[in-house]
C-alpha positions as CSV (number, residue, x, y, z in Angstrom):
1,X,-34.1,65.3,-8.1
2,X,-36.4,62.3,-8.2
3,X,-37.6,60.4,-5.2
4,X,-38.0,56.6,-4.8
5,X,-38.9,54.2,-2.1
6,X,-35.7,52.3,-2.6
7,X,-32.5,52.9,-4.6
8,X,-30.3,49.9,-5.3
9,X,-26.7,50.7,-6.1
10,X,-25.3,47.9,-8.3
11,X,-26.9,45.7,-10.9
12,X,-25.1,42.4,-10.4
13,X,-27.0,39.2,-9.2
14,X,-27.5,40.6,-5.7
15,X,-28.8,43.9,-6.8
16,X,-31.1,42.4,-9.5
17,X,-32.6,39.9,-7.0
18,X,-33.1,42.7,-4.5
19,X,-34.9,44.8,-7.1
20,X,-37.2,41.9,-8.1
21,X,-38.3,41.2,-4.5
22,X,-38.8,44.9,-3.7
23,X,-40.8,45.4,-6.9
24,X,-43.1,42.5,-6.2
25,X,-43.7,44.1,-2.8
26,X,-45.1,47.1,-4.7
27,X,-42.1,49.4,-3.9
28,X,-40.9,52.1,-6.3
29,X,-37.4,50.8,-7.1
30,X,-34.5,52.4,-9.0
31,X,-31.3,50.6,-9.8
32,X,-28.1,52.5,-10.5
33,X,-25.0,51.0,-11.9
34,X,-21.8,52.5,-13.4
35,X,-21.5,49.6,-15.9
36,X,-23.6,47.1,-17.8
37,X,-25.8,44.7,-15.8
38,X,-24.3,41.5,-14.6
39,X,-21.4,42.6,-12.3
40,X,-18.5,40.2,-12.0
41,X,-20.4,37.4,-13.8
42,X,-19.3,39.1,-17.0
43,X,-15.7,38.5,-16.2
44,X,-16.0,34.8,-16.5
45,X,-16.9,32.5,-19.5
46,X,-19.1,29.8,-18.2
47,X,-21.0,29.0,-15.0
48,X,-21.1,25.3,-14.0
49,X,-23.0,25.2,-10.8
50,X,-26.0,27.5,-11.0
51,X,-29.2,25.6,-10.0
52,X,-31.4,24.8,-12.9
53,X,-29.0,25.6,-15.6
54,X,-26.1,23.1,-15.3
55,X,-23.3,24.5,-17.5
56,X,-24.4,27.8,-19.0
57,X,-22.5,30.7,-20.6
58,X,-22.2,33.7,-18.3
59,X,-23.6,35.9,-21.0
60,X,-26.8,33.8,-21.3
61,X,-27.2,33.7,-17.6
62,X,-26.9,37.5,-17.3
63,X,-29.3,38.0,-20.2
64,X,-32.0,35.9,-18.5
65,X,-31.5,37.8,-15.2
66,X,-31.9,41.2,-17.1
67,X,-35.0,39.9,-19.0
68,X,-36.6,39.0,-15.6
69,X,-35.9,42.6,-14.5
70,X,-37.4,44.1,-17.6
71,X,-40.4,41.8,-17.5
72,X,-41.3,43.4,-14.2
73,X,-40.7,46.9,-15.7
74,X,-37.6,47.5,-13.5
75,X,-35.2,49.8,-15.3
76,X,-31.4,49.6,-14.8
77,X,-30.2,53.2,-15.0
78,X,-26.6,54.3,-15.6
79,X,-25.1,56.2,-12.6
80,X,-21.7,56.3,-11.1
81,X,-22.5,56.9,-7.4
82,X,-20.0,59.2,-5.8
83,X,-21.5,59.7,-2.4
84,X,-24.5,58.8,-0.2
85,X,-25.7,61.1,2.5
86,X,-28.0,60.3,5.4
87,X,-30.7,62.9,5.9
88,X,-33.7,63.3,8.3
89,X,-36.0,61.9,5.7
90,X,-33.9,59.2,4.3
91,X,-30.9,59.3,1.9
92,X,-29.5,61.4,-0.9
93,X,-27.7,59.3,-3.6
94,X,-25.3,61.5,-5.6
95,X,-23.9,60.4,-9.0
96,X,-21.7,62.3,-11.5
97,X,-24.7,63.9,-13.1
98,X,-27.8,63.3,-11.0
99,X,-29.1,63.2,-7.4
100,X,-31.8,60.9,-6.1
101,X,-33.6,60.8,-2.8
102,X,-34.8,57.6,-1.2
103,X,-36.4,56.3,1.9
104,X,-34.0,53.2,1.9
105,X,-30.9,52.2,0.0
106,X,-29.4,48.8,-0.8
107,X,-25.7,48.6,-1.6
108,X,-24.8,45.8,-4.1
109,X,-21.7,47.2,-5.7
110,X,-19.6,44.0,-5.5
111,X,-15.8,44.0,-5.8
112,X,-13.0,45.1,-8.1
113,X,-10.0,43.0,-8.9
114,X,-6.9,43.5,-6.7
115,X,-3.7,44.6,-8.3
116,X,-0.3,43.0,-7.7
117,X,1.5,46.3,-6.9
118,X,4.7,45.2,-8.7
119,X,7.0,47.0,-11.1
120,X,5.4,48.3,-14.3
121,X,2.0,47.0,-13.5
122,X,0.1,50.3,-14.1
123,X,2.1,51.0,-17.2
124,X,1.0,47.8,-19.0
125,X,-2.7,47.8,-18.1
126,X,-4.5,47.6,-21.5
127,X,-1.1,47.0,-23.2
128,X,-1.0,43.2,-22.6
129,X,-2.0,43.3,-18.9
130,X,-5.7,42.4,-18.1
131,X,-7.8,41.4,-15.2
132,X,-10.5,39.8,-17.3
133,X,-9.7,36.8,-19.7
134,X,-13.2,36.7,-21.1
135,X,-13.0,40.4,-22.0
136,X,-9.6,40.4,-23.5
137,X,-8.6,36.8,-24.2
138,X,-9.6,37.1,-27.9
139,X,-6.8,39.5,-28.5
140,X,-4.2,36.8,-27.6
141,X,-5.3,34.1,-30.0
142,X,-2.3,31.8,-30.8
143,X,-0.1,33.7,-28.4
144,X,1.8,32.9,-25.2
145,X,0.1,34.2,-22.1
146,X,0.6,34.1,-18.3
147,X,-2.1,33.8,-15.6
148,X,-1.2,34.9,-12.1
149,X,-3.2,33.3,-9.2
150,X,-4.2,30.0,-7.7
151,X,-7.9,30.3,-6.9
152,X,-11.0,29.2,-8.8
153,X,-11.1,32.3,-11.0
154,X,-7.5,31.9,-12.1
155,X,-7.9,28.2,-13.0
156,X,-11.2,28.7,-14.7
157,X,-9.9,31.5,-16.9
158,X,-6.7,29.5,-17.6
159,X,-8.9,26.7,-18.8
160,X,-10.7,29.1,-21.1
161,X,-7.5,30.6,-22.4
162,X,-6.0,27.2,-23.1
163,X,-8.6,26.9,-25.9
164,X,-7.6,30.2,-27.5
165,X,-3.9,30.7,-26.8
166,X,-0.8,28.9,-27.9
167,X,0.4,28.4,-24.4
168,X,-0.8,29.3,-20.9
169,X,1.6,29.5,-18.0
170,X,0.1,29.7,-14.5
171,X,2.1,31.4,-11.7
172,X,1.1,30.8,-8.1
173,X,3.0,32.1,-5.1
174,X,1.9,29.2,-2.8
175,X,2.8,25.5,-2.8
176,X,-0.8,24.4,-3.4
177,X,-3.7,25.9,-5.3
178,X,-6.8,27.1,-3.5
179,X,-9.0,26.2,-6.4
180,X,-11.2,23.1,-6.2
181,X,-9.4,19.8,-6.9
182,X,-11.5,18.9,-9.9
183,X,-10.7,22.2,-11.6
184,X,-7.0,21.9,-10.9
185,X,-7.0,18.4,-12.3
186,X,-8.8,19.5,-15.5
187,X,-6.5,22.4,-16.1
188,X,-3.3,20.5,-15.3
189,X,-4.3,18.0,-18.0
190,X,-4.3,20.6,-20.8
191,X,-1.3,19.9,-23.1
192,X,-0.5,23.6,-23.6
193,X,-0.7,24.6,-19.9
194,X,2.3,24.6,-17.6
195,X,2.4,25.5,-13.9
196,X,4.9,27.2,-11.6
197,X,4.1,27.0,-7.9
198,X,5.9,28.9,-5.1
199,X,6.7,31.6,-7.6
200,X,6.3,35.3,-7.0
201,X,5.9,38.0,-9.6
202,X,8.4,40.8,-9.4
203,X,7.4,42.9,-12.4
204,X,6.7,43.1,-16.1
205,X,9.0,43.8,-19.0
206,X,8.4,45.3,-22.4
207,X,8.4,48.5,-24.5
208,X,5.0,49.4,-25.9
209,X,3.4,46.3,-24.6
210,X,4.3,43.4,-22.3
211,X,7.0,41.0,-23.5
212,X,7.8,39.1,-20.3
213,X,7.2,38.5,-16.6
214,X,10.0,38.7,-14.1
215,X,9.6,36.0,-11.4
216,X,11.3,34.9,-8.2
217,X,11.3,31.2,-7.2
218,X,11.3,29.8,-3.7
219,X,15.0,28.9,-4.0
220,X,15.8,32.5,-4.7
221,X,16.4,32.2,-8.4
222,X,15.0,34.8,-10.8
223,X,13.6,34.1,-14.2
224,X,12.0,36.0,-17.1
225,X,9.1,34.2,-18.7
226,X,8.2,35.4,-22.2
227,X,4.6,36.5,-22.5
228,X,2.5,38.6,-24.9
229,X,-0.4,38.7,-22.5
230,X,-0.8,38.5,-18.7
231,X,-4.0,38.0,-16.7
232,X,-4.1,38.7,-13.0
233,X,-6.4,36.9,-10.6
234,X,-5.2,37.5,-7.0
235,X,-8.4,38.4,-5.2
236,X,-10.8,41.3,-5.0
237,X,-11.4,44.4,-3.0
238,X,-14.9,45.9,-2.2
239,X,-16.2,48.9,-4.1
240,X,-17.1,50.9,-1.0
241,X,-15.1,54.1,-1.3
242,X,-18.2,56.2,-1.9
243,X,-19.7,55.2,1.5
244,X,-16.5,55.7,3.5
245,X,-17.6,56.9,7.0
246,X,-21.3,56.3,6.4
247,X,-21.5,52.7,7.8
248,X,-19.3,50.2,9.5
249,X,-16.8,48.2,7.4
250,X,-14.0,45.8,8.3
251,X,-10.3,46.7,7.7
252,X,-10.5,45.7,4.0
253,X,-13.6,47.9,3.4
254,X,-16.2,45.1,3.3
255,X,-19.5,46.2,4.8
256,X,-20.7,44.7,8.0
257,X,-24.3,43.6,8.1
258,X,-26.7,41.7,10.4
259,X,-28.8,38.7,9.5
260,X,-31.2,40.9,7.5
261,X,-28.4,42.5,5.6
262,X,-28.9,45.8,7.4
263,X,-25.8,47.9,8.0
264,X,-25.1,50.0,11.1
265,X,-27.3,52.7,9.6
266,X,-31.1,52.2,9.7
267,X,-32.6,52.0,6.2
268,X,-29.2,51.2,4.6
269,X,-28.7,47.6,3.5
270,X,-25.9,45.8,1.7
271,X,-25.8,42.5,0.0
272,X,-23.6,40.2,-2.2
273,X,-19.8,40.4,-2.5
274,X,-19.5,43.9,-1.0
275,X,-20.4,42.5,2.4
276,X,-18.1,40.8,4.9
277,X,-18.7,37.1,4.4
278,X,-16.9,33.7,3.9
279,X,-18.3,32.7,0.5
280,X,-18.7,34.9,-2.6
281,X,-20.8,33.0,-5.2
282,X,-23.6,33.8,-7.5
283,X,-25.9,31.7,-5.3
284,X,-24.9,33.5,-2.1
285,X,-25.2,36.9,-3.8
286,X,-28.8,36.2,-4.9
287,X,-29.7,34.9,-1.5
288,X,-28.3,38.1,0.1
289,X,-30.2,40.2,-2.4
290,X,-33.5,38.6,-1.5
291,X,-32.9,39.0,2.2
292,X,-31.8,42.6,1.9
293,X,-35.0,43.4,-0.1
294,X,-37.2,41.7,2.5
295,X,-35.5,43.7,5.2
296,X,-35.8,47.0,3.3
297,X,-39.5,46.3,2.5
298,X,-40.1,45.7,6.2
299,X,-38.3,48.9,7.1
300,X,-40.3,50.9,4.5
301,X,-43.6,49.4,5.7
302,X,-42.7,50.5,9.2
303,X,-42.1,54.0,8.0
304,X,-45.6,54.0,6.4
305,X,-47.1,52.8,9.7
306,X,-48.3,49.5,8.3
């Protein structure tokens, strides 16, 4: 078991920014992540509103963030965290293969996509059903696909898919989209995009892979829409199962924090999309990460009697 001043769980924008601030305060920092750095940025294609970059590919933005980490000699280490225990001397962070002790911990684990919970959804995951257009869109070149959702993510990925696929059908269960108006206008103008509002998804059809989506319109009529690929964007749920019972969360599992990103447990901080908040953006995640690191540094300095 190795010991560190600070262990950060999660290597998305919030976690990386927290690591940079803590490292510049001369703290021994370890980042653990169960996937590649970047978090949910990697599930989108382009970023349009990040200060100083204008329109930039998500991959390029992530690479610049990771380069900044490595320039400061901060290593991002693989580790799927299963449990965190509070001890008299700090915390024990337990992964599948290793255990780490730390004086303070920052949680920056973000969210996972929500599922629809409809007929045959688990059956077709990876067989035509995806929650990431950037990851899997290339497999549906010149094919007919369906996107489910009405927020920014659903519309952004529909726009991306419209340049790859033969047709894109957007299904939204409300009368109006929640995505920003400019994005809705741009996507609606694509000649190979059609939109169904007030339409619920009942399930998926197919044999080895998806062949269609069964829907229910507001007037009670059912329809089967042919599709070789389906992309689901209906919200996110926090990745907080491993800290269940350790700190306060809301009913949905988002972590409650104060203005310094401190949880209900001294020495335990949380930042980014995993926290209870109104806006989940790259900009807010980075801000949260900086604040969490400053709070953690102050906590660690107090432990040292500075």
